[in-house]
Structures are given as C-alpha cells and as structure tokens.
C-alpha positions as CSV (number, residue, x, y, z in Angstrom):
1,M,0.0,0.0,0.0
2,K,1.0,3.6,-0.5
3,T,1.0,5.9,2.6
4,K,2.7,9.1,3.6
5,A,5.6,9.3,6.0
6,A,8.1,11.7,7.6
7,I,11.5,10.7,6.1
8,L,15.0,11.9,6.5
9,T,17.1,11.9,3.3
10,G,20.5,12.7,4.9
11,L,22.3,14.1,7.9
12,H,21.5,17.6,9.1
13,T,18.3,18.0,7.1
14,D,14.7,18.5,8.0
15,W,12.1,15.8,8.0
16,K,10.3,15.6,4.7
17,I,6.7,14.4,4.2
18,D,6.7,12.1,1.2
19,E,4.9,9.0,-0.1
20,I,6.3,5.5,0.6
21,D,5.3,2.0,-0.3
22,L,4.5,-0.2,2.7
23,G,4.6,-4.0,2.2
24,D,2.0,-6.4,3.5
25,P,2.9,-8.5,6.5
26,V,4.9,-11.7,5.8
27,A,5.4,-14.6,8.2
28,G,5.5,-13.3,11.8
29,E,4.5,-9.8,11.0
30,V,1.4,-7.5,11.5
31,Q,0.3,-4.3,10.0
32,V,-0.9,-1.5,12.4
33,K,-3.0,1.6,11.9
34,L,-1.4,4.0,14.3
35,A,-3.3,6.5,16.4
36,A,-0.2,8.4,17.6
37,S,3.5,8.6,17.6
38,G,5.8,10.2,20.2
39,L,8.5,12.7,19.2
40,C,11.6,11.3,21.0
41,H,15.1,12.8,21.1
42,S,16.5,9.5,19.8
43,D,15.2,10.4,16.3
44,A,17.2,13.6,16.5
45,H,20.3,11.5,17.0
46,I,19.8,10.3,13.5
47,V,19.6,13.8,12.2
48,D,22.9,14.8,13.7
49,G,24.7,11.5,13.0
50,S,25.1,10.5,16.7
51,S,23.3,7.2,15.8
52,P,24.8,5.6,12.7
53,I,22.4,4.7,9.9
54,P,23.8,2.6,7.0
55,I,21.6,4.1,4.3
56,F,19.1,6.9,3.7
57,P,16.2,7.6,3.5
58,V,14.9,6.8,6.9
59,V,11.3,6.8,8.2
60,G,11.6,8.1,11.7
61,G,9.7,7.3,14.8
62,H,9.9,4.5,17.4
63,E,7.0,5.3,19.8
64,G,3.6,4.3,18.5
65,A,0.3,2.7,19.4
66,G,-2.6,1.7,17.3
67,V,-4.9,-1.1,16.0
68,I,-3.8,-4.2,14.0
69,T,-5.3,-4.2,10.5
70,K,-3.6,-7.2,8.9
71,V,-1.9,-10.3,10.3
72,G,0.7,-12.4,8.5
73,P,1.1,-16.2,8.6
74,G,2.5,-17.7,11.7
75,V,1.6,-14.9,14.1
76,S,0.4,-16.1,17.5
77,G,-1.5,-14.2,20.2
78,L,-2.4,-11.3,17.9
79,E,-5.4,-10.7,15.6
80,E,-7.1,-7.9,13.6
81,G,-8.7,-5.3,15.9
82,D,-6.2,-5.8,18.7
83,H,-4.9,-2.6,20.4
84,V,-1.1,-2.6,20.6
85,V,1.9,-0.6,21.7
86,L,5.0,-0.8,19.6
87,A,8.2,-1.3,21.6
88,F,11.4,0.0,20.2
89,I,13.2,-3.0,21.5
90,P,12.0,-6.3,19.9
91,A,11.8,-9.3,22.3
92,C,12.0,-12.7,20.7
93,G,11.8,-14.6,24.0
94,T,14.3,-17.3,23.0
95,C,17.7,-15.8,22.5
96,P,20.3,-16.1,25.3
97,S,19.5,-12.6,26.6
98,C,15.7,-13.2,26.6
99,A,16.3,-16.6,28.2
100,K,18.1,-14.9,31.1
101,G,15.1,-12.5,31.6
102,L,16.9,-9.6,29.8
103,Q,14.4,-9.1,27.0
104,N,15.3,-5.4,26.9
105,I,18.7,-6.4,25.4
106,C,17.3,-9.1,23.1
107,D,19.7,-10.2,20.4
108,L,17.3,-8.9,17.7
109,G,18.3,-5.4,18.9
110,A,21.4,-5.7,16.8
111,G,19.4,-4.8,13.7
112,L,17.5,-1.8,15.1
113,L,19.1,0.7,12.8
114,T,19.5,-1.4,9.7
115,G,15.9,-1.3,8.5
116,Q,16.1,-5.0,7.6
117,A,13.0,-6.9,8.7
118,I,13.4,-9.5,11.3
119,S,11.4,-12.0,9.3
120,D,13.5,-12.2,6.2
121,G,16.1,-9.5,6.1
122,T,14.4,-7.5,3.4
123,F,12.9,-4.0,3.7
124,R,9.2,-3.6,4.4
125,V,9.3,0.0,3.3
126,T,10.5,1.2,-0.1
127,K,10.4,4.4,-2.1
128,D,10.6,4.3,-5.9
129,G,11.8,0.7,-5.6
130,A,14.7,1.6,-3.3
131,P,14.9,0.4,0.4
132,V,13.9,2.8,3.2
133,V,15.1,2.2,6.8
134,Q,12.4,2.0,9.5
135,M,13.7,3.6,12.7
136,C,14.1,0.8,15.3
137,L,12.4,-1.5,12.8
138,L,9.2,0.5,13.4
139,G,9.0,3.9,11.6
140,T,6.1,5.4,13.4
141,F,6.3,8.7,11.6
142,A,3.8,7.1,9.2
143,P,0.1,6.4,9.8
144,Y,0.6,2.7,8.9
145,V,3.5,0.4,9.8
146,T,4.3,-3.3,9.1
147,V,6.3,-4.7,11.9
148,H,7.4,-8.0,13.4
149,Q,5.4,-9.5,16.3
150,A,8.5,-9.4,18.5
151,S,8.0,-5.6,18.5
152,V,4.3,-5.7,19.4
153,V,2.7,-5.6,22.9
154,K,-1.0,-6.2,23.1
155,I,-2.9,-3.9,25.5
156,E,-6.4,-3.6,26.8
157,K,-8.8,-1.5,24.8
158,D,-9.8,0.9,27.6
159,I,-6.4,2.7,27.4
160,P,-6.3,5.8,25.2
161,L,-3.9,5.0,22.3
162,D,-2.4,8.4,22.1
163,K,-1.2,8.1,25.7
164,A,-0.2,4.4,25.4
165,A,2.2,5.3,22.6
166,L,4.5,7.0,25.1
167,L,5.1,3.6,26.7
168,G,7.0,2.4,23.7
169,C,10.1,4.3,24.8
170,G,10.2,7.4,27.1
171,V,7.9,6.4,29.9
172,S,9.2,2.9,30.3
173,T,12.8,3.9,30.0
174,G,12.6,6.7,32.5
175,W,10.4,4.9,35.1
176,G,12.6,1.7,34.9
177,S,15.8,3.7,35.2
178,A,14.6,4.8,38.7
179,V,12.5,1.9,39.9
180,D,13.9,-1.2,38.2
181,I,17.5,-1.0,37.2
182,G,17.9,1.9,39.6
183,N,16.3,-0.1,42.4
184,T,15.1,3.0,44.3
185,R,14.1,2.2,47.9
186,P,12.0,4.1,50.5
187,G,14.1,6.8,52.0
188,D,16.6,7.0,49.2
189,T,18.0,10.2,47.6
190,V,17.7,10.1,43.8
191,V,19.1,12.8,41.5
192,I,17.7,13.0,37.9
193,A,19.8,15.2,35.5
194,G,17.7,16.2,32.4
195,I,14.0,16.7,32.7
196,G,12.7,15.7,29.3
197,G,10.5,12.9,28.1
198,V,12.6,10.3,29.8
199,G,13.8,12.2,32.9
200,I,10.3,13.3,34.0
201,N,9.4,9.7,34.3
202,S,12.4,8.9,36.3
203,V,11.2,11.7,38.6
204,Q,7.7,10.1,39.0
205,G,9.2,6.6,39.3
206,A,11.5,7.6,42.1
207,A,8.7,9.4,43.9
208,Y,6.4,6.3,43.5
209,A,9.2,4.1,44.9
210,G,9.4,6.1,48.1
211,A,12.5,8.2,47.7
212,R,12.8,10.8,50.4
213,H,14.6,13.3,48.2
214,V,13.9,13.4,44.4
215,I,16.2,16.1,43.0
216,A,15.6,17.3,39.4
217,I,18.3,19.1,37.5
218,D,17.5,21.0,34.3
219,P,18.5,24.5,32.9
220,V,14.9,25.2,31.8
221,E,12.9,26.8,34.6
222,D,9.5,25.6,33.3
223,K,10.8,22.0,33.3
224,R,12.0,22.4,36.9
225,K,8.5,23.7,37.9
226,I,6.8,20.7,36.1
227,A,9.2,18.3,37.9
228,L,7.7,19.4,41.2
229,D,4.2,18.4,40.0
230,F,5.6,14.9,39.2
231,G,7.1,14.3,42.6
232,A,10.4,16.2,42.7
233,T,11.3,17.6,46.2
234,H,14.1,19.9,45.0
235,T,15.2,21.4,41.7
236,Y,18.4,23.0,40.5
237,A,19.5,24.4,37.2
238,T,23.0,22.9,37.2
239,F,25.1,20.0,38.6
240,E,27.1,22.6,40.5
241,E,24.1,24.0,42.3
242,A,22.8,20.6,43.2
243,T,26.1,19.3,44.4
244,A,26.6,22.4,46.6
245,E,23.5,21.7,48.6
246,L,23.3,17.9,48.4
247,G,25.7,17.3,51.3
248,D,23.7,19.4,53.8
249,L,20.4,18.0,52.5
250,T,21.5,14.4,53.1
251,W,23.7,14.9,56.2
252,G,26.7,14.1,54.2
253,A,25.5,10.8,52.7
254,M,24.9,12.2,49.2
255,A,22.8,10.4,46.6
256,N,22.0,6.7,46.4
257,T,21.4,7.1,42.7
258,V,22.1,9.7,40.0
259,I,20.3,9.1,36.7
260,L,21.6,10.8,33.6
261,T,18.6,11.5,31.2
262,M,19.7,14.6,29.3
263,G,19.3,14.8,25.6
264,V,22.9,14.0,24.9
265,V,25.3,12.6,27.5
266,R,28.9,13.7,27.4
267,G,32.0,12.1,29.0
268,E,32.5,14.8,31.6
269,F,29.0,14.2,33.0
270,I,30.0,10.9,34.5
271,Q,32.4,12.3,37.1
272,Q,30.0,15.1,37.9
273,A,27.4,12.5,38.6
274,L,29.8,10.4,40.7
275,T,30.7,13.4,42.8
276,M,27.0,13.6,43.8
277,T,26.9,9.9,44.6
278,G,27.4,8.5,48.1
279,K,29.4,5.5,49.2
280,G,28.1,2.3,47.5
281,G,25.9,4.4,45.2
282,Q,25.4,4.3,41.5
283,V,25.2,6.4,38.4
284,I,22.6,5.2,35.8
285,V,23.5,6.3,32.3
286,T,20.2,6.3,30.4
287,A,21.0,9.2,28.0
288,M,22.7,8.4,24.8
289,G,25.9,9.9,23.5
290,P,27.4,9.8,20.0
291,Y,28.3,6.3,19.0
292,D,32.0,7.3,18.4
293,Q,32.5,8.9,21.8
294,V,34.7,6.7,23.9
295,D,36.2,9.0,26.5
296,A,34.6,9.6,30.0
297,H,35.9,11.5,33.0
298,L,36.2,9.0,35.9
299,N,38.1,9.2,39.1
300,L,39.2,5.6,39.5
301,F,40.5,6.1,43.1
302,E,37.0,7.3,44.1
303,L,35.3,4.6,42.1
304,T,37.2,1.8,43.9
305,L,37.5,3.1,47.5
306,L,34.0,4.3,47.8
307,Q,32.6,1.3,45.9
308,K,30.5,3.2,43.4
309,R,29.1,1.9,40.2
310,V,28.3,3.2,36.7
311,Q,25.5,1.3,35.1
312,G,24.1,1.6,31.5
313,A,20.4,1.2,31.0
314,I,18.1,0.6,28.0
315,F,14.4,0.5,28.3
316,G,14.8,1.0,32.0
317,G,16.4,-2.5,32.4
318,V,13.1,-4.4,32.0
319,G,11.6,-6.2,29.0
320,P,8.7,-4.4,27.2
321,R,6.3,-7.3,27.7
322,T,6.7,-6.9,31.4
323,Q,7.0,-3.2,31.7
324,I,4.3,-1.9,29.4
325,P,1.3,-3.8,30.9
326,K,2.6,-3.0,34.4
327,L,2.8,0.7,33.7
328,L,-0.6,0.8,32.0
329,N,-2.1,-0.7,35.2
330,L,-0.4,2.0,37.2
331,Y,-1.9,4.6,34.8
332,R,-5.3,3.0,35.2
333,S,-5.0,3.2,39.0
334,G,-3.8,6.8,38.9
335,A,-0.3,6.1,40.1
336,L,1.3,7.0,36.8
337,K,0.7,10.3,35.0
338,L,0.5,10.0,31.2
339,D,-2.0,12.7,30.2
340,E,0.0,15.4,32.0
341,L,3.2,14.5,30.1
342,V,1.9,15.8,26.7
343,T,2.7,19.4,26.2
344,T,1.7,19.8,22.5
345,T,0.2,17.6,19.8
346,Y,1.1,18.0,16.2
347,K,0.0,16.9,12.7
348,L,2.6,14.8,10.9
349,E,3.2,17.7,8.6
350,D,4.3,19.9,11.6
351,I,6.9,17.4,12.7
352,N,9.8,19.8,12.2
353,Q,8.1,22.4,14.4
354,G,7.8,19.7,17.0
355,Y,11.5,19.0,17.0
356,R,12.3,22.7,17.1
357,D,10.0,23.0,20.2
358,M,11.9,20.1,21.8
359,A,15.3,21.7,21.1
360,D,14.0,25.0,22.5
361,G,12.9,23.3,25.7
362,K,9.2,24.2,25.1
363,N,7.9,20.6,25.3
364,L,7.9,18.0,28.0
365,R,6.5,15.6,25.4
366,G,5.3,16.3,21.8
367,V,3.0,13.8,20.2
368,V,1.9,13.4,16.5
369,I,-1.8,12.5,16.4
370,Y,-3.1,10.8,13.3
371,G,-6.6,11.6,12.0
372,D,-9.0,10.6,9.3
373,D,-7.2,12.6,6.7
374,D,-4.0,10.7,7.3
375,Y,-5.3,7.2,6.4
C-alpha cells in the first residue's frame, strides 16, 4: 500500500513528508494503523549523526500505538482489531538474553538501525523501488506500519492509544531507570539530570518508589517547575548548584542514585554525577551519547575506594512485555501520570516544528496525532 511518512534523506536535514510503499505482513508480522507517535530525542540522534544509519532515506519514529489491521502467517496471540503498543526493543523470548530475563537487550536489537525486517532480512518500506530504513524497525512517523510480532505488545482496549504510545520508549525507559534497574528504595536520595520525556518519568518513578529526596536538574525553569508536579522535592539548574546543597540535605550521605537522562550525555557528566553519589551508590546512564565517543571522566581512586558503580540502562532495564502492561495498570489506577506528560500535539506535517520546540525546551512531550485525513 502507499502511505505518507516523515522521512530523512540525509544528515543535518529537515524531516520531509513524502509518499512511501509499505509492504504487507509476511510470516511473523502484522500491520498496524497508528493513532499516535511520540517525538523522541533518539530520532534527533539520526539527524545529527550520533546514531549511525547505514543508508538513507529513513522513516523516523519509534514510539507508537494503534490497531492491528492485517496479520501475516504464523503470528500467534495477535489478531485484527487488537490494540497494541510498539516497543522500540524487539523481544524474541528465545535468544540467550531473553532466556536470562533480559528481554530489553534481546539479540534482535542488533538490527534496530538497519531497517532490515526480522522475518526475512528485506525491507518492508520502499520508495521508488529503493529500500527505506524504519527507525528501530518501526518507523512510526507514518500512519501505517508493518512490523514483526516481536516488537508488538497487546494492551487492553480501555487505554487511550495516544497516551499508550508513550510507553514504547520514554515512559518505560525513565520509570525503569529509577524503579527497576535503579532499584530505588524508600528513604533514598535520587538525582535526575535532564527533565525531558525520559527524565520526568524517572522523577515520578523515584517518587512512587518512596525516595525521600527526588532532585531534578535542568537548565529550563519551566521543566523544573513541572518536575515538582511529578514528585520532585528539590530542583536545580546545574550540577554545581545541586552538588553544593546535596551534602547538607543528606547529612553528608549524598545520593544513592544519580540518573543521567539529558538529551545527549557527554563524558564529563560521568564524574560530575559520581561526585554527587554517596558510598556504595550508582550512576545510571540512560541518556545516549554519540556512537563514536569513547572518553569519559572518571576518578578511579574514588570509584574503587567508595565502591561506586556506573550502570548503563536501556528501556529501564526491563523487557517491554513486562514493563508496558505493568505501567498501564499503574496509569489506570492513577499512580502513573500520562495525560499530563503531553505538552503539545502535532500533525505529521508539523513534525519539524515539534522538534524545534523540543530543542528550544518548550515541550515535555510532543506527540503526533493521526486523524481521518492521514489514512
């Protein structure tokens, strides 16, 4: 079928609305009519080259939710009419990582930026006969997608799809960074650096887990104010401001956990975070840096003698089939805020404005909403 999409034709260019050809599902795949797609900073990493893409063009987008419209052969547990969230990490359930309970680092993730379909290694999206990469094998900047069942999580139909879309990356990643891989406990002090679509969910996750001090760091005043509504107890504009007061606030114990969730992490941030971390504490690196950056500032004397830890995190350390249903149940009970996350909604044609608003710090979350004129 032919459908429109927001595609990127090269580095440092704007997203372009163009027509693509979307293939029907083959074995193990489904086609989904999307209701919404989140605008996540990870797609901006493609624009600036921080995340390497083998070929262009690329259909962006990796947060989406919608309704299954077609089912390919061999698909189990899914049927037409099901409501689903698309997870940017596929989970096969059988590879060594999945078998150890680490579905968030499923071996299928090795192909996330290749655009080559899990089922057969071909491209489900083409333009003028040439292959088009689907971001994270999804490409949710299009009203229809054809994806593998490993990337699909069925949800209950009472959940608004435009809110459920946010669970495909930002909410699950941020919440899990504090609650799951971050292992926040009642009474802890948790610092979150970078209050965007991921960081704000680390804030509400840490608060939910019972942290005594939830400290939000962001240079944008409006985001610091919003963080207070999501459970932050203290806010600061910089690392330096937070570090200066953290000792008095915690009677010298410093933070149990510091979570880095800024748009782009840099090597010098690691030591700044470790300085705020107490004995036996940890720094959770959730934010992405450029793929070719290999240098980090790290005081090895401090790391060893104070038994600190630096921990990477993807999807919050939890598999999507576990995390997404759990978080939607928390949303249903009122313990997780989703509606309040969305600052602005956009048409697909306004996607470049959405990313400008993100870069300018105007949005907590921007979301593309698909309507009748998109299908």
